[in-house]
C-alpha positions in Angstrom: 1.3 -50.1 -19.1 1.0 -47.0 -16.6 1.5 -43.5 -17.7 3.3 -40.4 -16.6 3.8 -36.9 -17.9 6.3 -34.2 -17.5 6.4 -30.7 -18.4 9.6 -28.8 -19.4 10.1 -25.2 -20.3 13.6 -23.4 -20.9 12.3 -20.7 -18.6 11.7 -23.0 -15.8 15.2 -22.7 -14.6 16.1 -23.7 -11.2 19.7 -23.0 -11.1 23.3 -23.6 -12.9 24.6 -26.9 -11.9 27.7 -26.8 -10.0 29.7 -29.9 -11.3 31.1 -30.4 -8.0 28.1 -32.3 -7.1 29.7 -35.2 -8.9 32.5 -35.1 -6.5 33.6 -38.3 -4.4 35.9 -39.3 -1.2 39.0 -41.5 -0.7 39.8 -42.0 3.4 42.7 -43.8 4.8 40.3 -46.7 5.5 40.2 -50.3 4.5 41.7 -50.7 0.6 40.7 -47.3 -0.6 44.3 -46.1 -0.9 46.6 -49.2 -0.2 45.3 -52.0 -2.9 43.0 -49.3 -4.2 44.5 -46.1 -6.0 47.8 -47.3 -4.7 49.4 -50.5 -5.1 53.3 -50.6 -6.0 54.6 -53.5 -7.8 51.3 -54.1 -9.6 51.4 -54.8 -13.2 49.5 -51.7 -14.2 51.0 -49.3 -11.6 52.6 -46.1 -12.7 56.3 -45.0 -11.7 54.6 -43.5 -8.2 52.8 -46.7 -7.7 49.2 -45.7 -8.7 46.9 -48.2 -10.6 46.5 -46.8 -14.1 43.4 -49.4 -14.6 41.8 -47.7 -11.6 42.8 -44.1 -13.1 41.0 -45.0 -16.4 37.8 -45.5 -14.6 38.0 -42.6 -12.1 38.7 -40.4 -15.3 35.4 -42.0 -17.2 33.6 -40.6 -14.1 34.7 -37.2 -14.4 35.1 -36.5 -11.0 35.7 -32.8 -10.2 37.1 -33.2 -6.3 37.8 -35.9 -4.1 37.4 -35.4 -0.3 40.4 -36.7 1.6 41.9 -38.1 3.8 38.8 -38.5 6.0 36.4 -39.4 7.2 36.4 -40.6 10.8 40.2 -41.0 10.1 40.9 -37.1 10.0 39.9 -36.5 13.7 43.1 -38.5 14.7 45.6 -37.5 12.1 48.5 -35.4 12.2 49.1 -34.0 8.7 52.7 -33.5 9.3 53.1 -37.4 9.4 52.2 -37.5 5.6 54.8 -35.4 4.5 58.5 -35.6 3.8 60.5 -38.7 2.9 58.7 -41.6 3.1 61.3 -43.6 5.3 60.8 -41.1 7.8 57.2 -41.0 8.2 55.8 -42.9 11.2 53.5 -45.7 11.0 50.4 -44.8 13.6 47.3 -46.5 15.2 44.5 -45.4 13.6 41.7 -45.6 16.3 38.9 -44.8 13.9 39.1 -48.1 12.1 41.4 -50.1 14.3 44.2 -50.3 11.6 47.9 -49.4 11.1 48.4 -46.3 9.0 51.8 -46.2 7.2 51.5 -42.8 5.8 53.3 -43.7 2.5 50.5 -42.2 0.6 50.3 -38.6 2.2 49.5 -35.0 0.6 52.0 -34.8 -2.0 51.0 -38.2 -3.4 47.4 -37.6 -3.1 47.5 -34.4 -4.9 49.6 -35.9 -7.3 46.9 -38.7 -8.0 44.2 -36.2 -8.3 45.9 -34.3 -11.1 46.6 -37.6 -13.0 42.8 -38.4 -12.4 41.6 -35.1 -13.7 40.2 -33.8 -10.4 41.2 -31.7 -7.3 41.6 -32.1 -3.6 39.1 -31.3 -1.1 41.1 -31.4 1.9 39.7 -32.3 5.6 41.3 -30.9 8.6 41.6 -32.5 12.1 39.4 -30.7 14.5 39.0 -33.9 16.8 42.4 -34.3 18.3 43.9 -30.8 17.1 42.4 -27.5 16.7 42.9 -23.9 14.8 46.6 -23.5 15.0 47.1 -26.8 13.1 44.4 -25.7 10.6 46.2 -22.7 10.0 49.4 -24.6 9.4 48.5 -27.1 6.9 46.9 -24.2 4.9 50.2 -22.4 5.0 51.8 -25.5 3.8 49.5 -26.4 0.9 48.7 -22.6 -0.4 51.3 -19.9 0.7 54.0 -19.4 -1.9 57.1 -19.3 0.4 59.1 -17.3 3.1 57.1 -18.7 5.9 57.8 -22.0 8.0 55.5 -24.2 6.5 55.4 -23.0 3.3 59.2 -23.5 3.1 58.7 -27.0 4.3 56.8 -27.8 1.5 59.3 -26.4 -0.8 62.1 -28.6 1.2 59.9 -31.5 0.5 59.9 -31.1 -3.3 57.1 -29.2 -4.1 58.2 -25.4 -5.1 54.5 -24.5 -6.4 51.7 -24.3 -3.8 49.2 -26.8 -4.0 46.4 -24.3 -4.2 43.6 -26.5 -2.4 40.6 -24.2 -2.4 37.9 -26.3 -0.7 38.3 -27.3 2.9 36.2 -29.5 5.5 36.5 -28.2 9.2 36.5 -31.6 10.7 34.2 -34.7 10.2 30.9 -35.4 11.7 32.0 -34.1 14.8 28.2 -34.4 16.4 28.7 -38.3 16.4 29.7 -39.9 19.7 31.8 -42.2 17.5 34.3 -39.6 16.5 37.5 -39.0 18.0 37.0 -36.1 20.5 33.5 -35.6 19.8 32.1 -32.2 20.4 28.9 -30.7 21.5 27.3 -28.3 19.0 28.6 -25.2 20.9 32.2 -26.4 21.0 32.5 -27.5 17.6 30.8 -24.1 16.2 33.5 -22.1 18.4 36.2 -24.0 17.3 35.3 -24.1 13.6 34.8 -20.5 13.5 38.1 -19.9 15.2 39.8 -22.2 12.9 37.8 -20.5 9.7 39.1 -17.2 10.6 42.8 -18.4 10.6 42.3 -20.5 7.6 41.1 -17.8 5.5 43.6 -15.1 7.0 46.2 -17.3 5.4 44.6 -17.8 2.3 41.3 -15.5 1.5 40.4 -17.4 -1.4 39.6 -20.8 0.0 36.1 -22.2 0.8 35.1 -24.1 4.2 32.7 -26.5 5.0 31.2 -26.8 8.3 30.1 -30.0 9.8 26.5 -30.4 9.8 24.5 -33.6 11.2 25.8 -37.0 10.3 22.3 -38.0 9.5 18.6 -36.8 9.8 18.4 -39.6 12.6 20.6 -38.0 14.8 18.9 -36.9 18.1 20.9 -33.6 17.7 19.6 -32.7 14.1 18.2 -29.3 13.6 19.6 -28.1 17.1 23.1 -29.1 15.9 23.0 -26.9 12.8 21.2 -24.0 14.3 23.9 -23.7 17.2 26.9 -24.2 14.9 25.9 -21.6 12.4 25.1 -19.1 15.1 28.8 -19.5 15.9 30.4 -19.3 12.5 27.8 -18.7 9.8 29.9 -15.5 8.9 33.2 -17.2 8.3 32.1 -20.6 6.5 30.6 -21.4 3.1 28.8 -24.6 3.2 27.3 -26.6 5.8 27.4 -30.5 5.2 25.1 -33.4 5.2 25.8 -37.2 5.3 23.4 -39.7 4.7 23.8 -43.7 3.9 20.7 -46.2 3.0 20.2 -49.8 3.5 17.8 -52.6 2.8 18.8 -55.3 5.2 15.1 -56.8 5.2 15.0 -56.9 1.5 12.1 -54.5 1.2 12.7 -53.3 -2.5 9.5 -50.9 -2.8 10.6 -49.1 0.6 14.6 -49.2 -0.3 13.4 -47.4 -3.5 11.5 -44.7 -2.0 14.5 -43.8 0.2 15.3 -40.5 -1.7 11.9 -39.3 -0.1 13.7 -38.9 3.2 16.9 -37.5 1.5 14.7 -34.5 -0.2 13.0 -33.8 3.3 16.7 -34.0 4.7 17.8 -31.5 2.6 14.8 -29.2 2.8 14.9 -29.3 6.4 18.7 -28.4 6.6 17.9 -25.3 4.1 15.3 -24.1 6.3 17.8 -24.2 9.1 20.3 -22.4 7.2 17.7 -19.6 6.4 16.4 -19.2 9.8 20.0 -18.6 11.0 20.3 -16.0 8.1 17.3 -14.2 9.2 17.9 -14.1 12.7 21.6 -12.8 11.8 20.1 -10.3 9.4 22.9 -12.0 7.0 23.1 -11.1 3.1 24.9 -14.4 2.4 23.0 -17.5 1.5 24.6 -20.6 2.9 24.7 -23.7 0.4 25.2 -27.3 1.1 27.9 -29.9 0.5 26.2 -33.4 0.9 29.8 -34.7 1.2 29.2 -38.2 2.0 26.5 -40.2 0.7 25.7 -43.7 -0.7 24.0 -47.2 0.0 26.0 -49.1 2.9 25.0 -52.1 4.6 26.2 -55.3 2.8 29.4 -55.3 4.4 28.6 -54.9 8.3 28.6 -58.5 9.1 31.6 -59.3 7.2 33.6 -56.4 8.8 32.7 -57.9 12.2 34.3 -60.9 11.4 37.5 -59.1 9.9 37.5 -57.2 13.4 37.4 -60.7 15.3 40.6 -62.1 13.3 42.6 -59.1 13.1 43.3 -55.5 14.5 45.8 -53.0 13.6 46.5 -54.7 10.5 47.2 -52.3 7.2 44.7 -51.7 4.7 42.2 -54.6 6.1 39.8 -55.2 3.6 36.5 -53.1 5.4 33.6 -51.8 4.2 33.7 -53.7 1.0 30.1 -53.5 0.0 29.1 -55.5 -3.3 26.3 -53.5 -4.8 23.6 -55.3 -6.9 21.0 -53.9 -9.4 18.6 -52.3 -6.8 21.5 -50.3 -5.3 22.1 -48.8 -8.6 18.4 -47.7 -8.9 18.6 -45.9 -5.7 21.9 -44.4 -6.4 20.1 -42.9 -9.6 17.5 -41.5 -7.4 19.9 -39.7 -5.1 21.8 -38.3 -8.1 18.1 -37.0 -9.3 17.2 -35.6 -6.0 20.6 -33.6 -5.8 19.8 -32.1 -9.3 16.3 -31.2 -8.0 17.9 -29.2 -5.1 20.9 -27.8 -7.4 20.1 -24.3 -6.2 21.4 -25.3 -2.9 23.3 -28.3 -3.3 26.4 -27.2 -4.8 28.8 -29.9 -3.8 28.5 -33.8 -3.2 30.8 -36.6 -2.7 30.0 -40.4 -3.4 31.3 -42.3 -0.4 33.7 -43.5 -1.4 35.7 -44.2 -4.8 37.4 -47.5 -4.6 37.0 -50.7 -2.7 35.4 -49.1 0.1 31.4 -48.5 -0.1 32.6 -47.8 -3.8 31.8 -47.8 -7.5 35.0 -49.2 -8.3 36.4 -52.6 -7.0 40.0 -53.9 -7.6 41.7 -57.3 -6.5 45.4 -56.9 -5.2 47.5 -57.8 -7.9 44.4 -58.3 -10.1 41.8 -56.8 -11.9 39.5 -53.7 -11.9 35.8 -53.8 -12.6 32.8 -51.2 -12.3 30.0 -52.0 -9.7 26.5 -51.5 -10.4 26.3 -47.9 -8.9 28.9 -46.9 -11.1 26.6 -46.3 -14.0 24.0 -44.1 -12.8 27.0 -41.9 -11.3 28.7 -42.0 -14.5 25.6 -41.0 -16.9 24.8 -38.0 -14.4 28.1 -36.7 -14.2 28.7 -36.9 -17.9 25.0 -35.7 -19.1 23.9 -33.5 -16.1 25.4 -30.6 -16.7 24.5 -27.2 -17.4 21.3 -25.8 -16.2 18.8 -27.7 -13.9 15.2 -27.3 -14.9 12.2 -27.3 -12.7 10.4 -30.1 -14.1 6.9 -30.4 -13.4 6.1 -34.5 -13.1 2.8 -36.2 -12.7 3.1 -39.8 -11.9 1.3 -42.9 -10.5 2.0 -43.6 -6.5 2.4 -46.3 -4.2 2.5 -46.8 -0.7 5.2 -48.9 1.2 6.1 -49.4 4.8 7.6 -46.1 5.3 6.1 -43.9 3.0 2.8 -43.0 1.4 2.0 -41.7 -2.3 5.8 -42.3 -3.5 6.0 -41.5 -7.0 6.7 -44.3 -9.4 8.6 -42.2 -11.7 11.4 -40.4 -10.2 12.4 -38.0 -12.6 14.1 -34.5 -13.4 15.8 -32.8 -16.4 18.6 -30.6 -17.5 19.5 -28.5 -20.3 23.1 -27.9 -21.8 24.5 -24.6 -23.1 24.1 -26.5 -26.6 20.3 -26.8 -26.1 20.3 -30.6 -25.7 17.8 -31.7 -23.1 18.7 -34.7 -20.8 15.9 -36.4 -18.9 16.9 -38.7 -15.8 14.3 -41.2 -14.7 13.8 -44.2 -12.4 10.8 -46.3 -12.7 10.3 -47.7 -9.3 7.5 -50.1 -10.3 8.7 -53.6 -9.9 6.3 -55.1 -12.5 5.1 -52.4 -14.9 6.4 -50.5 -17.8 5.4 -46.8 -18.1 4.6 -44.5 -21.0 6.2 -41.1 -20.1 4.6 -37.9 -21.9 7.0 -35.3 -22.5 6.1 -31.6 -23.2 9.0 -29.9 -24.7 7.6 -27.5 -27.1 9.7 -24.5 -25.5 13.0 -26.1 -26.7 12.0 -25.6 -30.6 12.8 -28.5 -32.9 14.2 -31.3 -31.1 15.1 -34.9 -32.1 15.7 -38.0 -29.8 19.4 -38.6 -29.4 19.5 -41.7 -27.4 18.0 -43.4 -24.7 20.4 -45.4 -22.3 18.8 -47.8 -20.2 20.2 -50.0 -16.9 17.9 -52.8 -16.1 18.0 -56.5 -15.0 15.4 -58.9 -14.0 17.0 -59.7 -10.8 17.5 -56.8 -8.1 20.1 -59.0 -6.6 22.3 -59.1 -9.7 26.0 -58.2 -9.1 29.1 -57.6 -11.1 32.2 -59.4 -10.4 36.0 -59.6 -11.7 34.8 -62.9 -13.4 31.6 -61.3 -14.7 31.9 -57.6 -14.6 29.1 -56.8 -17.3 26.3 -58.4 -15.6 24.7 -55.1 -15.1 25.6 -52.6 -17.3 23.8 -50.0 -19.7 22.2 -51.0 -23.0 20.0 -48.8 -25.4 16.5 -48.3 -24.2 13.3 -48.9 -26.2 13.3 -45.2 -26.9 10.0 -43.6 -28.4 8.8 -40.9 -30.4 8.9 -36.9 -30.5 6.3 -34.8 -32.9 5.8 -31.2 -32.5 7.6 -31.1 -29.3 5.8 -33.7 -27.7 7.5 -36.8 -27.1 6.5 -40.4 -25.7 9.2 -42.7 -23.7 8.7 -46.3 -23.0 10.5 -46.7 -19.1 10.5 -50.4 -18.6 9.7 -51.6 -15.0 12.5 -51.4 -12.4 15.1 -49.2 -14.5 17.3 -46.4 -14.8 16.8 -44.2 -17.7 18.7 -41.5 -19.5 16.8 -39.9 -22.3 18.6 -37.0 -24.3 16.9 -34.8 -27.0 19.2 -32.8 -29.2 18.4 -29.8 -31.4 17.5 -30.4 -35.3 20.4 -28.2 -37.0 
């Protein structure tokens, strides 16, 4: 058995954890909306057509905000199409995903859904085909009380009180040539700055996220952030990051090490933000919104075949990745990485929430089930609250094709306001268990409350409607604690949540 160690101290504080790092994303793409959260006529649909079985699983995840309505979709979207009487809403060709959008679900309906889900709206505006004027208008529609053109339009559409949406995205992936009306960094930065000014003049209390790079592999990465921030630093609150990982070659050791790349991406963007801050002699610290992240590769070939058969259909079954056990392990490491950077990563959105590269899957007219990646997200959202600690971890390391000296044990820890200490660990080793020694002496008298384990002998194991519990959490082997020193066994290839509570 391998050995590793972790030193924790109640004074080794990194930051308060912003609950918004456990956000998610619903785009008008595939079956995320139609057939996902919304399916009138389903046996479990409520009076508005929302699936109650989906809502139940979303509520379990405790998602504080959901980014909406896109994504690539938003860069060609007219927000006015999605409000007013449904029978008068136009059907539109969505050029981003080659489908037809009915607009049956729009701002009013989605807001209602978030209220049922115990969440809130993170609204993205179109800075592709549209610009600052339309950005101003939708904020007025959503957040101004009354007495103006667009606030009175909202009231006429059945909503007297403002929605009070506080978090807004200034477009989506505008650095990408695939984006509708892609812009250079200077073009986007100037547009985002002017949109931000108008939006905050309408509602000074909103927070704004500017587009960073779509990936650290973009040829413009670095230059993009610097140029954009030099244009709009004073009027925005966050810069976004997006990143997806895949394992098309079946190289599990390299795949599980991808959070090393993620950590480097985050730290580089922090450095770029701080460089602009210094150049501008600014006092404000720019924080990060990692508002798209996940594993995404399983459905690529499937989607090509769908497009060969059909274009412009409604709610095509696109991006329906079926996640396996090793995907869940990487998702766990991604969440650990966010917690390790909680001083600057304040918002994050798992992309997406239902059916489209999602932890929750449905069948039209049928069941609803949790995919493997559901569980690390659930555990982090439930227990990764309070304060993030600076964990000092010593671990064996391994080399793989893409990285050297990758820690076998990927771990961090948090402490709740009631003194409960939670340790999150991924054991990346394919074969060997690891004995983790923990120094917890500064926290007083603790006892081991629980050890939650996610493990399967087959890295390709998946959950399905017929077999929804193939990969699910169980009680871990636990360990012992004595005098502030603990030892916990971490099985090979496993996600672990170890919780210590105060002895009363």
